Structures are given as C-alpha cells and as structure tokens.
N, C-alpha and C positions, 0 to 999 in steps of 0.2 A: 786924427784927421786924415792921414794917408790911408788908414784902413777903411774909413767911411767912403773915400773916393773909389777904392777898389771894389767894394760891395755894390756901389751905385752903378759901376761899369758892368759888373757881372749879372745884375738883376735882369736886364732885358734878355740876356742869353738863356737864363734859367727859365724864363716864361715861355720861350719858343716851343719846347716840346709840349708844355701844358696846353697852350693855345691850339697847337696842332691836334692834340687829343680831343679838345672840345669840338674842333671842326669835324673830326672823324665821327664823333658821337652824333653830331647834327646830320651828317650824311646817312648814318645808320638809321636814324629816326625817320628820315624822309624816304628811305629805300622801300621799294615794293616788296610784299611778302614773297618768299621763295616758293617754288613749286610744292615743296613738302609742306610748307605752312598753309598753302591754299587747300591742299588735300585734307589737312587736319580740320578745316572748317566744315567739311562734309563728313557724314558718318553713315554706316550701314544700318538700315532699319529692317528688321525681320519680324514678320507677323503672319498670323493666319487670318485670311479674309472671311467674309460672311458666307462663303460657299465652301469653306474648309480647304481652301487653296493656300499653299505656302508662298509667301511673297518676300523677296529680298531686293532692296533698292537703296541707292545712295540718296540721302536727304540733306538739306532741303532740295526738292526737285525744282528744275527750272522750266521743264516743258511737260505739260500734261494734256493728253487727249481725254476728254470727259464725255462718255457715251451713256451717262446716267443723269437724268435731269435734276433729281433732288441734290445730287452732289455738286452740280454746277451752281445751284442756288446757295448751298452752304459755303462754297468757295467764295462766292460774292460777299457773303456775310463776314467771312474771315478776312476779306481784303486781299484775296489771292488771285484776282482776275488776270493779272499780267502773266501768271504762270500757266494759263490755259491757252493752248495753241490750236485746239480743235474741239468741236462741240457736237452734241447729239443733234441729228437733223431736224427733229420736230420739237425743239426746245420751246418755241413760241406757243405752239399748241399745247404742249404738256405743262408749261409753267405759266405763261401769260405775257402780255405786252410790257408789264412792269420791269421785266428783265432788261429792257433797253435802257432804262434809267439807272438801274443798280449795277449793271455790268457794261460799262462803256466799251464799245467796239465789238460787242457780241455778234452783231449782224454781219460783220466782215470776216468772222472766223470760218475756216473750212469746216464742212460737215461730212466727215468720212463714214458715218454710220448712224444706226438707230439703236433702240433698246435691244432688239433681237437679231441684229445683223450689222456687219461692217465691211467696208472695202479695205482689206488688210494692207494692200499695197499703198493705198492713200494714207492710211494710218502710219505705216512705216516711213513714208516720205516726209512726215512731219517731225521725224526724229524724236519721239517722246521718251522721256525718262520713265514714264509709267502711263498706262491706260486704265481709266476707271470705267468698269463695265457694269451692266445691270444683271440681275439674277437670271433673266431670260436670254442672256447672250448666247449666240450659237456656239456650241462646243467645238465645232470644226474650225471656227474663226479663232477661238482661244488656243487651239492646238497649233495653228499657224503662227500665232504670236509667240508661243513657246519655241517653235522652230527658229524664229528670227531672234530669239533671246530678248524679246521686248517684255518687260515686267507688266503685269496687269493685276488689278485687284477688283473683286466683286463687292459692290455695295448694295445690300438689299434693305437696309434700314431696320433689320430685325435680327434678334439673336436666335438661338436654337439650331444653328447650322443650316446646311443645304437641305432643301425640301424637294420631294419627288415632283411636285408641281409648283413651279416658281410663283405663279399667280394665285394659287389656291393652297396655301400652307395649312398644315395641321399642327397647332401649337398647344403645348401643355398649359401655358399661361400667356395669353396674348398681350395683356397690359405690360407685363414684365418683359416679354420678348421685344416689344416695340420700344419700350423705355430704354432697355439695355442696348438694343440695336442702334437706336438713334444716338445715344451717348457715344458708343464705339465709333460710329461714322463721323461724328463731329470731331472727336479727339484724334482719330486716325488721319483725317484730312488735315487737321492742324499739325500733326507730326510730319506729314509728307511735305507740307509747304513751309515749315518753320514758323507756323502761327499758333504754337501751343498755348500761349498766354491768352490770346483772343478766343481760342476754342474753349478754354476753361471759363472765360467770362460769359461766352455765349450759352454754355450749358448751365452755368449758375443762374443766369437770367431765366432760362426755361424752367428750372426747378422752383424758382421763386414764384413764378406765375402759377405753377401747378399746386404749390402749397396753399396759395391764396384761395384758389378755386375749391380745393378740398375742404378747407376750413369753412367755406361759405355754403357749399351744396353737397358735401360728401355724405351727409346723413339725411337727405330728403326722404320723407316717408313713402311717397309714391312717385317714382321716376316717370318723366314724360316718355312717350313712345314716338319713334322717328323712323321714317323711310327716306333713304337717300336715293333719289331718282337720277340715273345717268342716261347717256345716249343709248339708243337701241333697247330701251326698257331693260337695262341691266342695273344691278345693284350690288353693293358690298354686303356679303353675308357674314357668317361666323369666321373668326380668326383673321379679319382684316382690321387695320388700325382704326378706321372710323368707328368701329364698335367700341373700342377702348376710349376713343375721344368722346363719344356720346356718354358713356358711363361716367367718365371724369366730369362731364358737364351736368350730370344728374338726369340722364335720359337712357333709354334702351333702344337699340337697333331692332326693329320688328322682324327683319329678315334673318336675324342670327340663328333662330331655331330651325329654319327650313332650308336655308341655302348655305353651302360651304364655299367660302372664297368669293370670287367675283363671277357672277353668272346672270343670265337672263331670268326675269321673273314673269309670272303670269299675272295679268292685270286683275283678274277676278280674285286671285290670291292676295294681291295688294289691297283690294277692297275689304277682304276678310280680315286682314291685319288691322285695319282701322286705326292708323297712326294719328297721334295728336298733331304732328308736324310732318311736312314734306320738305326736305332739304335738296336744293339744286345748286351745283357749283356754277359760278358766273362764267366759267370757261365753256359752258354749254348753254348759250342763250336760247338756242332753238328748243331745248328741253324745257327751260323755264317758261317759254311762250306756250308750249303745248300743255304743260301742267296747269297753267293759269287760265287758258282760254278754251281748250278742247272740252266739248260737252261731257265726254265719258269721265274725265277727271273730276267734274263737279258733282259726281255721285259720291265722292270721298268726303268724309266729314271735315278733315283738315283743310281741304281746298275750299269747301263751302264757308268755313269759318275764317278764311283768309290767313291761315297759318302755313303759308309757303315761304320758306326762307331762301332768298338768293344769296348764297354764301360767297362773300368776297374772296378774291384770290389769296389774300394774306391769312385766311383761316384754314385752308387746305384740308377739307374733310375727305381724305384720300384713303386708298388701300394701304399705302405705306406713309409714314409720317415725314414731314420736314420739321425743322426747328420751329417755324412759325405756326405749324399745326398745333404744337403743344404750348408754346409761349404765348400765342395770341388767339388761336382757334378755340382752344378749350375755354378760356375766359369769355370769348365772344358768344359761344353757344350757351354757356351758363347764364350769361346776361339775357339772351333771347328767350330762354326757358323760364328764368327766374329773375326778372328785372328788379324785383324788390330786394334781392340778395346780392347781385353783382351789377353795379351801375355801368351805364354807358361811359361815364367819365373815366372810370377805372380802365376800361378796355381801351378807350381813346388814348389815354396817357401811356399805357403799356406799348401800344402800337407806335406812338410817336417816339418813345425812348428807344424801342427796338430798331427802328429805321435810322435814327440819328446815330446810335451807338455802333451798329453793325454794318448797315449798308452805307452809311455816311451821306444819306440824302433825306430830305423831308418826307414825312408820311403824308400822302395825298388823300387818304380815305377819310370817311366820316362815319362814326358809329352812331346809328340812329337809336333813339329811345325805344 
C-alpha cells in the first residue's frame, strides 16, 4: 500500500519531461522552414533553347517577362498567368481578344517589348527570373540581357535549331520539326513554372486529337488544295507550320511549291494555283472582306463556289503552331474539308474540353456543320 502511494506521487513528475517533449515537437511542426529548406524547394534547370542558346535558371520561376505570344498563350493553358509580370506589346493583335478571358489581368501588364525588339531597361526594372523571347529577337538586346545577367530563352515552336532566317526556315522535315518543337515548348514552359504535370496532360490531349484525325483522313486519295490568304497579299509557303497542319487535315498548301517561308504572292499566280479552298484567319477581318467581296477574287473557283473559310482564333493556321493549332485546328480543318469523316460534334466537344481543362473557362465558339 505504501509502495502504491509513492508511485502515485512520482507519476506526475515523470510525465513532465514527456509533456515538455510533446510541446517541443508541436513547436517544431508549426515552425517555418529554414532558409536552407526554402532553397531546397527550388532547383537549377539547365537546357538548350530553340536557338541553340544555353540557359541556366532556378525553377520554379516567380517572375517572367514573355515577349513571344505563343508562349503567353501556353502559359495561360498551364495556369501560370500569375508568374507573368510583363507581356509582348502586340499580344491582342497577335493572339486575339479571347486572351482577356483566359488571362485575367493581361491588359494591365507592362509591355516592355515586341517580337523583334525590347526596351532592356524596362525589362530589367521588372526583375524577371527569365525572359521568353521570339526567334526574331534583336541580338543586340539579347547581348544586353547577358550583360545584366538576366536569363532568357528563345521559343520558336520548332526543332532543328537556329535558322539563318527566323521567319523563313529551311527544314528537313517540317511536320516533325513543328511537332517536336511544340512538345519541347510546352514541356519546357511547364518545367520553368513548376507545371510539369499539366504540361504533360496538355501534350497528351494534343496527341490524342492528332491520332483521331490521322485515323479519319490520313489516307484520303486526293487531298484538297488550300491557299491561306493573309494581310498584304502574303501567304505561308514551304516549311511553315500551316502546311503541316493542312497535310494533317487531308489537304495541301498550294503555295508550298513556289514560296519558301512567309512572303508576298502574286494574285495571278494565286489564280493559277486554283485552290479548292481559301482560308483567312479571323484576326484579319479586312482580308476576309476583300476575299469575299472584291471583284478580282471572284475570278477564283474557290471563292465562286463559296469555299472561303474564316478560321476562328482557336484553330490558329499560323506559321508556327500553338497547342490549339494541333489539338483543335487540325480536327477543325479536317471537318471543313471532310465533314462526312470528322463531325462538327467531335470538334465542338474537343474545344469545350480543351477550354475547360486548360484555360478553366467555358468555350464560347460554335463549330458549324
């Protein structure tokens, strides 16, 4: 009995150190990470960009200046808008009004440069971790960034390295170059922003669309012929992405045999090409109006037959691809050329899924029959 009383008296004393230890563990659990732990959260990413420039930067980056419009769009698809602190000056002209919906706050961002030039002092004032530049960026500006030790990466959306003429590349295999180049761009932007998983999901969605289109129109006996009419009577010729896009959709770019890159065409030459379809991007409404109303254009068979396609912004039949060019544009054109093989319902559903999954907003377009 006496022993029991002694043990009862000693028990609270024995529990004191243990309780103190529990309290210490709780403090450690709630404590903020040390400086060394915070540094471990970021890592050094080293890679060669699409102009053969060596890049080294700590990731995930927190502040990006993006002077390449496709990249701004892809970053919106990845959900990395808040990491962008500066944007290319002509983003609305180059991409479209839809960016206001998918990139909240873009209209308020500083615009320290364009595709081919930048105000380096304004860029530096934004304290970027990295600057994303276009393949036509001014080498003198890039040299200044080097001098200021500001990392930059060139995104051209194509493989096969730096080209002598940024806008008029000469490619061994244009379809492969643009496929590999876009995949690299998506996944590299994912690594830079810490959005690797979403980048993979985005690329998987793209390849699924392409497989569907290939299965449907990949073996058409006689491809349709297409002229892409741009402002200033310019068009995309050989080794531009739109040629690969049309081939994937079961058509051929009529300018590919006579024009290298992006150049002006002669209207008499366009009449001689005699395309089945004329494609005009909706970002060029004045061109669409001219093609459909000007008397000279009505000498062309495609126009007389009403085969002028006003390509919506989300199809992007451009010189360089965006993800929606492949994921949505290729199915869209396959539908327009072969409605019996690729339905409007399929394209509509893909577009709705793309916008919901990647932009996080409803798709407002309507795919016509």
